[in-house]
N, C-alpha and C positions, 0 to 999 in steps of 0.2 A: 558703743556696741552698733552706735548706728552709722559711724563713718567704717567701722571694720564689715559692715552688712554690705553697705552700700561697695567698698572696693574689692569683696569678693564677688558682686553681681559683674561688674566692670571687669573682671579677670576671667570669670567662667562664663558671661555673654548670656547668663541666664537669671530669668526673674525669681524663679523659686529655687532656693538653695534645701529644700528638705520638705519630704510631703506634709510636715504639720503646718508648713506655710499657707496653705491652701489644700486643704482634703479633696473637694471635689477636681479642684485643677489638676493636682498629680493624680487621682483616677483618672481622666480624660488621656491624662499624658502618656501613663504606662499602655491604655488600650490603644493609642495609637502608635506608638513603637512598635506594638505588638504587630498592628496592621503594616505595617510598614516592611517590620522583617518579613511576613509571610509575601509581600508582593516582590520581593528583593527576591526570595527562594521561587517564588513563580516565574522571576525575568530568567534565573538561570536554569529552569526547567525550561522553559520556552527556547533557549539558546541551543542546549541540547538537542532538543526534539527539534527544531528546525534544521541542524546539519546531518543528521540521521535522516530524516524524511528527506533532505536533500540528495544524500550519499542514496538512499533508495530510488530517489525520482531517476540517477544517473544509470543504474542498473536496469530497472524494468526498463529503461527509454533501451538499453542495451538490449536487453532480450528480444524489445519488439523488434527491432531494428535486424537484428537477427533471423527472428521469424518470419519478418520478410523477405528478406534475401534468400531465403530455402524454401519459401514460396515461389519465388521467380526460378530457382534452380530448375524444381519438378517442373513449373511451365514449361521451361526449354526441353526438360526428358521428351514433357508429350507433344514437341516440335519437331518436325524434321526428322531426320532417318540418322542411328547411329549406330557406329561397332560397339562390339565389346569392350576394348580401352576406353571409348567416351562414357558407357556405363558406370568403368569404374572409377574416372575423374567423376563422375554426379557422385557417386557415394561415399568417395574422400570428402567433397567439398560438405555432405551432410555430414558425415563423422566428425567434420570440423567443429560444425555448429553445435552438434549435440555436445559434444567435449567441453567448449567453449560454454556453452547453456548450462552444464554440471558446473563448470568452477563458478559461475555466477550465483549458482544455485548456495555454491556452499561459500559464498564470499561474508569475509567480515567488516564490519561498522568499526568507526573510530575508537568504539571503546574496545575491543578486540574478539565483538560477539557475532555469532554467527548468525547474519541478518535477517536470512530468511528460515530460521529454526522455531518459528514461535516463540513459547516464553520457555523453550529446551535452548539455550542461548549457547551451554556448552558440548552440545551432541551436535557430529557430523550433519545437517540436515537431508545429503543426497547419498546414496552408494548405488554401487553395481555389485549386488548379491553373486554367491558364487554359480547359480544358474543363469549368470546375464543379465537379469531384469532389475531395472530400475527402482530402488524404493528410498519413500522418504519417511527419516527418521525420527523428524521434528514431530511438532503438536499444532493444534487448529486454534489454539489460544493467542489473543493476542494482547500485549502490553499495553498499558493505557498512563500518560503522564498525567499529573494535577498541573495546570495551567493558571488557575484560577478558584478562588472559591466555588465551590459545586459545578467545575467544570473541567474536564481531563480530556484528553485528544489522544487519539491512538499512536502509539510509538511506531508501528511499522505494521508488512502483512507476512504472514506465516508463508513458506514456502507450499502450502497447500491451497493457497487464494491464486498463488501465482502459477504454480507448473503443475498442481495435480487436481484442482477442480474443473476440470478442462474435459467436457462432453463430446465423444468423437460422433462422426453421423451429422445431420443437418434435422434442425429444430425436432428434435426428439426419435429422429429415425436413423439406425445404422444399418450399412446395407454392405453387403458381401457374397465375392463369387467364391466358389467352390474351387479349392486348389489342384482339383482332379479335371476341373472343364478341359474340353480338347476342341471345342469351337472358339470361334474368338468372338463372341459377346461381351461387350464393355458394359456394365452399367456406368448411364451417365447422372445428370441431375436427380437426386432423391429427397425425398421431404414427403410429410402428410398432405393430401388433399385441400385440407387447410387448417389453420391452426385447432388443437385437441381435436382434430379427428381422427388419429392413430389411437387406439385402445392398448398396446401394448404388447398383443401378442406376435410370435414367433412367425411369422409368413414364410412362404418358400416359393419360389418359381419352379419348376419343373419342365424342360423342353422335352417333347415328346419328338422332338424333330424339328430340322431348321424352321419351319414355317408355323409350329404349334407347340402351345403349351398349359402345363396343368397347374391351376391354381391351389396351393396346399396352406391351411392353415395347421403348423406343428403343434402348437399348444393345444388343440382342441384335436386332433386327427382326425383331422376334416377335410376333404376336400370343398374347395369353395367354386371351382369350374374347373372344368373337363375340356381338351381339345380345343383351346382359345385361339384364335387365326393368330398370325405373327408376320411382321416386316420389317425388317432394319429401320432402326429410329423410331419405334411407335414408342408409346407412352402406356405404361401398365398401371393400372388401378385396380388396388386389393384391400381391402378390408382398411378403408382410411387413407392408405398409402399411396404416393406416387412413384414412377421412377421409369426413366427414359433406357431402352436397350439398344446400344446400336451394334452392327456387327451380324453375322450369323453362328448362330449357337448352332452346336451338335446336339441330338439324340440324348439324354442323359445329363445334359449339364445343368446347376442347379445355381439358384441364386436367391440369397437368404437376407432378410429383412427383419431386423430386430429393435428393439429400445437400446436407447444411446446410454452409454456406460460413460464413467470418468476414465480418462487415459491421460496419464501425465505426460506432458510433452518432449520428456527424454524419450518413452518408450516410442510416441509416435515417430519419430526420427529414427529412432536404434529400428524398427521395423520398416521403414522404409528404405537404409542402408542395407539390410538385409537381402532386399528385394532386387535391389541395383546391384549388388551383389552376383547374384547368382541368373541377370535377367540373360536373355537368350535372344540376341538379333534375330535372329530367324522366327520367334514367334514371341510377339511383347504384347501380346491380349491379357496373362496375369499380369505384368506391370502397369500397363495401361490402367487397369482396374485398382492395382492398389496405389499407383499416382493418384487417379481421381478420389479417393477415399482419404489419401494424405492431405491431399489440399483442401476436403472438406473439414479435416483434424486440425489444421495448420490453420483455417479461417477462423476454427472456434477457438484456436490458441491466442489468434491476435485480438480476437476482439476478449478475452479475457484481460490480456495484457493492456489493453485499451481502456477497460474498466476501470483494473488496477490504477494505472499512471490520472484515471479521472479523479477516484478517492483521493490518490497524493495532494494532486491538485487543490481538491479541495481543503485537504485537512492543511497543507499551507498556507493559504488565503486564510483560514481560520487562525493559523497562529501569527498571521499579521496582525490582524483585526484583537487579537488578542492581547498580545505584546502594546498597540497603541492602546487599549483600554485598561491594561497594568500600569504605563507612563503616566495616564490620566490622573487615576486612583493614585499613585506616589504622590503625584505634586500637590492633589488636593491634600493627602495628609499631612506632608509638610506644611504646606501653608497654615493647615489649622494649627500645626501642633509650633511652627514658629509664631502663630498670635499668640498665644495661650503660656508658651515659655520662654522665648525667647525677649532680650533685655533691648529696650532702646536707648541704646548708649547716649545719644542728645539729651533725653529728659533725663536720664540717672544722670549724667553730666552735671546740669544744671542746679537737680536736687542737690547733689554733692556740692557744686559750689556755692549755692545758697544758705547750704548749712555751714560751710566755711568761713563764707562773711557773718552770718549771724552768730558763729563762734567766737568770731574774731573781737566783735563789737562787744560782745561778753567780756571777754577777755580784757578788752582797752578800759570799760567800766568798771570793772572789779579792781582792776591796777589804779586807775584815780579814784577809787574810793579808799583803798586800801593806803592811798599817800595822805588824806586828809588826817587831821592834829588839831587840837584845840586853840593851838597859841595863833592860826591862821584865823582862828575868828576874832581876837584881841586886838 
């Protein structure tokens, strides 16, 4: 039996041939094998997660680049004198950016799932409805992937995070010029007089002539000030909001200031395309106001894409750290498992050799005893 056991140990390379050999060690071996299996699964998760995060990182970088290019086009619109054909060219450029961004918003990952649909991976994230409005059909939930015991990493970002969670205006204030204005007043830089100073009321500047205006709080239906003197380039301050107005407004022209609201970047670009398509080279005040607001909105979109890229970079760094930690744990588990259960072949072979020698000596002695007889002593 000893020889059979020794030979089986040498064949399998294991010290323990059954749990009965050492119940305590057998329990430890089972636990270590389970931990190793878990780490191997975590490693597979990490590999898949990294691939998807890298794919998203490329897509978000492309989104950021397109938004930056669109902003440069808008700056070109505001610089110089353009004819109708120029404006149509600008409109086509922005329409191309819009359509490419729509395609990126509906891109799929390596698993064939919609990348920016949240957990609604089989639902087309972005559509243009019958009214021509861009809608997000995914959800705001994000998937997470277990990568270690008690540790998960976010799988990706929803289309809401990347395309929709973008506030128009600047620092919580959104400005607009009434499309019925007849003067050439243009709203420049807009924002709160200081962080948190704007209370969110709907405010309106109503020009009573080219050199005076009234300040109205539309929310409370109260006139804040009347007959305020104006000169082109003046900075207006009303209830915590500051805005610069250039040009010469006409009597009855209105400029509104309201709380910023979410506006998806596809809608931002689509609005600009519309304004460029109807732009009149003979009177560009309306277009200039639209472009100024568009530059603010694209600035917000660029900030949002930069935030998403930063989060992706942090997740990829976490993936690297987790991979290294998992590899270290697996080495430690396998080393311990080897110490408990792996056979020392040199020691086992020596034991087997000693036993063979002992057996051979015993057999030789037995043979000599068997050959003895009484006649050898007479």
